[in-house]
C-alpha positions in Angstrom: 96.0 33.2 110.4 99.3 34.8 109.2 100.5 35.2 112.8 100.8 38.9 112.3 101.1 40.7 115.7 99.0 43.8 116.9 101.6 45.4 119.6 101.5 48.2 122.2 104.4 49.4 124.2 104.1 49.2 127.9 102.6 52.3 129.5 103.0 51.8 133.2 103.4 49.1 135.6 100.4 47.0 135.9 98.7 47.4 139.2 98.1 43.9 140.5 100.2 41.3 138.4 103.5 40.1 139.4 106.3 42.6 138.0 107.5 39.7 135.8 104.6 40.0 133.4 105.1 42.7 130.9 104.4 40.9 127.5 101.1 39.2 127.0 100.4 37.1 123.9 96.5 37.0 123.5 95.2 33.9 121.6 91.7 34.5 119.8 89.8 32.8 117.1 91.0 34.2 113.7 87.6 35.5 112.9 87.4 37.2 116.2 90.5 39.5 116.3 89.1 42.8 117.6 90.1 46.2 115.8 92.3 48.5 117.5 89.6 51.1 118.4 85.6 50.8 118.0 82.6 52.8 118.8 80.9 51.6 122.1 77.7 50.8 120.3 79.5 48.6 117.8 81.2 46.7 120.5 78.1 45.8 122.4 76.7 43.8 119.4 79.9 42.6 117.9 80.8 38.8 118.1 84.3 40.0 119.0 83.0 41.8 122.1 84.7 39.9 124.8 87.9 39.8 122.9 87.9 43.7 122.3 87.1 44.1 126.1 90.1 42.0 127.1 92.6 43.5 124.8 91.5 47.1 125.2 91.8 46.6 129.0 95.0 45.0 129.0 96.5 47.8 126.9 95.0 50.3 129.3 96.7 48.3 132.1 100.1 48.9 130.4 100.9 45.5 128.9 102.9 45.2 125.8 100.5 42.9 123.7 100.4 40.7 120.7 97.1 39.5 119.6 97.1 36.6 117.1 94.1 34.9 115.5 94.2 30.9 115.4 92.3 28.5 113.4 93.5 25.1 112.5 97.2 25.6 112.6 99.5 25.9 115.8 102.4 27.2 113.8 101.5 31.0 114.5 101.6 30.3 118.2 105.1 28.8 118.0 106.4 31.8 115.8 105.0 34.3 117.8 106.2 32.7 120.9 109.7 32.7 119.6 109.4 36.3 118.3 107.5 38.0 121.0 108.8 36.0 124.0 105.7 36.6 126.1 105.4 36.3 129.8 102.1 34.8 129.6 99.6 33.6 127.0 96.2 34.9 127.6 93.9 32.2 126.0 90.7 33.0 124.7 90.2 30.2 122.4 87.0 28.2 122.5 87.7 25.9 119.8 90.3 24.8 117.2 89.6 24.1 113.7 85.9 24.8 114.6 85.9 21.7 117.0 84.9 22.8 120.4 86.5 19.9 122.4 89.8 20.7 120.6 90.3 23.8 122.9 91.9 21.8 125.4 94.3 20.8 123.1 95.5 24.3 122.6 96.1 24.6 126.1 98.1 21.2 126.3 100.1 22.7 123.6 100.9 25.7 125.6 102.1 23.4 128.5 104.3 21.6 126.2 106.0 24.8 125.3 106.3 25.4 129.0 104.3 28.6 128.8 102.2 30.2 131.6 98.5 30.8 130.4 95.4 31.9 131.7 92.2 29.9 132.5 91.8 26.4 132.9 94.2 23.3 132.8 93.5 20.7 130.1 92.5 18.2 132.6 89.8 20.2 134.0 88.5 21.2 130.5 88.3 17.5 129.6 86.3 16.4 132.6 83.9 19.3 132.5 83.3 18.9 128.9 81.9 15.3 129.4 78.8 15.8 131.5 78.2 12.4 132.3 81.8 11.8 133.5 81.7 14.9 135.4 78.3 14.1 137.2 79.8 10.7 138.0 82.7 12.5 139.7 80.2 14.9 141.5 78.3 11.8 142.7 81.6 10.3 144.0 82.4 13.5 146.0 78.8 13.6 147.3 77.9 16.7 145.2 74.1 16.5 144.6 73.2 16.3 140.9 70.0 15.2 139.3 69.5 11.5 138.3 70.7 11.0 134.8 71.5 8.4 131.9 73.8 8.7 129.0 72.3 7.4 125.8 75.2 6.6 123.4 74.9 7.2 119.7 72.6 5.2 117.7 70.9 3.7 120.9 67.5 4.3 122.4 66.9 5.3 125.8 66.4 3.0 128.4 65.7 4.7 132.0 66.0 3.5 135.3 62.8 3.1 137.2 63.8 6.0 139.5 63.9 8.7 136.6 60.5 10.1 136.2 59.0 12.6 133.8 59.7 15.5 133.2 63.0 14.8 131.9 65.5 17.3 130.0 67.7 15.8 127.2 70.8 17.6 126.1 74.2 17.0 124.2 76.6 15.1 126.4 79.5 17.4 125.5 78.3 20.5 123.7 78.4 23.9 125.8 76.6 27.2 125.4 73.1 25.7 125.6 73.6 24.2 122.1 70.6 22.0 121.0 68.7 23.1 124.1 65.3 24.4 123.4 61.6 24.3 124.8 61.4 20.7 123.2 64.3 19.6 125.2 62.2 19.0 128.3 60.0 15.9 127.5 56.9 14.4 129.3 56.6 11.1 127.9 58.3 8.2 126.3 57.4 9.5 122.6 59.0 12.9 123.3 62.0 11.4 124.8 62.8 9.1 121.8 62.2 12.0 119.6 64.7 14.3 121.4 67.3 11.7 121.9 67.2 11.0 118.1 67.6 14.8 117.6 70.6 15.2 119.4 72.1 12.0 118.0 71.4 13.2 114.4 71.6 17.0 114.5 74.2 17.6 117.1 76.1 14.4 116.4 77.0 13.6 120.2 75.5 11.1 122.8 72.6 12.4 124.6 72.3 13.2 128.3 69.0 12.5 129.9 68.6 14.3 133.1 65.9 14.6 135.9 64.5 17.9 135.1 64.8 20.3 138.3 61.9 22.7 138.5 63.3 25.7 140.4 65.5 28.8 140.0 68.6 28.9 137.4 71.6 30.0 139.7 75.2 30.6 138.5 78.3 31.0 140.8 81.7 32.3 139.5 84.5 31.0 141.2 88.3 32.1 140.8 91.5 30.5 142.0 93.8 27.4 141.9 94.1 26.0 145.4 92.6 28.9 147.2 89.2 29.7 146.0 87.0 32.5 146.0 83.4 32.3 145.2 81.6 35.5 143.6 78.2 36.5 144.7 75.5 34.1 143.4 73.8 35.2 140.1 70.5 34.3 138.9 68.6 34.1 135.5 65.2 35.5 135.7 62.1 34.9 133.4 59.9 37.8 134.5 57.7 37.8 131.4 57.9 34.2 130.5 54.4 32.2 130.6 54.1 29.6 133.2 53.3 27.3 130.3 57.0 27.6 129.2 59.9 25.7 130.8 62.1 28.3 132.5 65.5 27.0 131.3 68.6 28.5 129.5 67.8 27.4 126.0 70.0 28.7 123.1 67.5 31.5 122.2 67.5 32.6 125.8 71.2 33.0 126.0 71.8 34.4 122.3 68.8 36.1 121.1 68.5 39.6 122.3 64.8 39.9 120.8 63.7 36.6 122.6 65.3 37.9 125.8 63.3 41.2 125.6 60.1 39.4 124.7 60.2 37.3 127.7 61.9 39.5 130.1 64.9 37.4 130.5 67.7 39.0 132.4 70.4 38.0 135.0 71.5 39.8 138.3 72.4 39.1 141.9 70.2 36.4 143.3 67.8 37.4 146.0 68.9 34.7 148.7 69.1 34.5 152.3 72.8 34.7 153.5 72.8 31.0 154.4 71.3 29.9 151.1 73.9 32.2 149.3 76.6 30.7 151.4 75.4 27.1 150.7 75.5 27.8 146.8 79.0 29.1 147.0 80.0 26.4 149.1 78.7 24.0 146.6 80.1 25.7 143.8 83.7 25.2 145.2 83.2 21.7 145.8 82.2 21.2 142.2 85.1 23.2 141.0 87.6 21.1 142.9 85.8 17.9 142.0 86.5 18.8 138.4 90.0 19.7 139.1 89.4 23.3 137.6 91.9 25.9 137.7 92.0 29.8 137.0 88.4 30.6 136.8 84.9 29.1 136.0 81.4 29.1 136.6 79.2 26.5 138.5 75.6 26.2 137.2 73.0 25.1 139.8 69.1 24.7 140.3 67.5 25.6 143.4 64.2 23.9 144.1 61.3 25.3 146.1 62.0 23.1 148.8 65.5 24.4 149.2 67.2 21.4 147.9 70.0 22.5 145.4 71.5 20.6 142.7 74.8 21.1 140.6 73.9 20.9 136.9 77.6 21.4 135.4 80.8 23.1 135.5 82.0 25.7 132.9 85.7 26.4 132.8 86.7 29.6 131.1 83.2 31.4 130.9 82.3 34.5 128.9 84.7 37.1 130.2 83.3 40.2 128.5 82.8 43.3 130.6 79.3 43.8 131.8 78.5 39.9 131.4 77.6 37.7 134.3 81.1 36.5 135.5 82.5 40.1 135.4 79.4 41.6 137.0 79.5 39.2 139.7 83.2 39.8 140.3 82.3 43.7 140.5 79.7 43.0 143.2 82.7 41.1 145.2 84.5 44.3 144.7 86.9 43.1 142.0 86.7 45.5 139.0 87.2 44.3 135.2 90.8 45.6 135.1 91.8 43.7 138.5 89.9 40.8 137.4 92.0 40.3 134.5 95.2 40.9 136.3 94.1 38.3 138.8 93.3 35.7 136.3 96.9 36.4 134.7 98.3 36.0 138.4 96.7 32.8 138.7 98.0 31.7 135.3 101.4 32.6 136.3 101.1 30.7 139.7 99.8 27.4 137.9 102.1 24.4 137.8 101.3 21.8 135.2 103.9 19.3 136.4 102.5 19.2 140.0 99.0 18.2 138.6 100.6 15.4 136.6 102.4 14.2 139.5 99.1 14.5 141.7 100.8 17.0 144.0 98.0 19.6 143.6 
């Protein structure tokens, strides 16, 4: 990226953010810099859909913007900070130099520059990314999680007696269902060995072997730093999928529109009793706090037929496109998309990294 900016003068005072926010520096991946204008039909299928929704909405809200694409060089960030003097950075980076786990380092750099930013702090991102460590933290805080075992690279799975088939095998660090397919759920030792080897060789990370929870796939969006709000519980539905298939959020389930249409996969507000919905929201807040998340995030859960609920993982900085699960659940809580972005920026302005370092949060 050359650091060239895309600016728009302020048009009116933003409705919900503190008056100190006028200039917003938006960080995106260099190949996801959105165009200034686009047809609605093009936006829906574009890889830069989230970036376009955020940028266009911030413009409508009257902020003075500069949008820069970043790949493997932090220099454009520093240059634009010096030239543009933003009040806050709206961070949409999910990787750096094509390495997913480096996204936390970009946020750490913003903290070193003493710049307010949106989304999760680097410690929360680190803890959530390491799924085995996250589960240990959940267990310490008595947040229910499935039994699990971490299998390091080039090692074979050796499971404790309490873990019974079926099991699910996934990457210990990758997000967005990377490497997850129907073959991820294994029913015997031979399948387990093959899938662990697949994760080690194809994904290149340790494998997380987890007790498979046969139940409903639930998501809870959470927003806040110290005081948290949990949005209505969302659910992934598999209305046309055969009972012979595992009802899990595979890579194809999440990213293939044709596969979603074929199997009737969609998401929407979960049909739960008020008591069960409240339980899911309470559990999501506990998990959010256990991982030291901040800004906004999503907690994934599974609900068994007997009513037992398990936290599967926490996701800092989830998909923020308008109409996607997080924004839709916020809308069902009475928080429109423009207001949601303003609240996210307000939380970024309020976050104090030095207090976390001192153990004061």
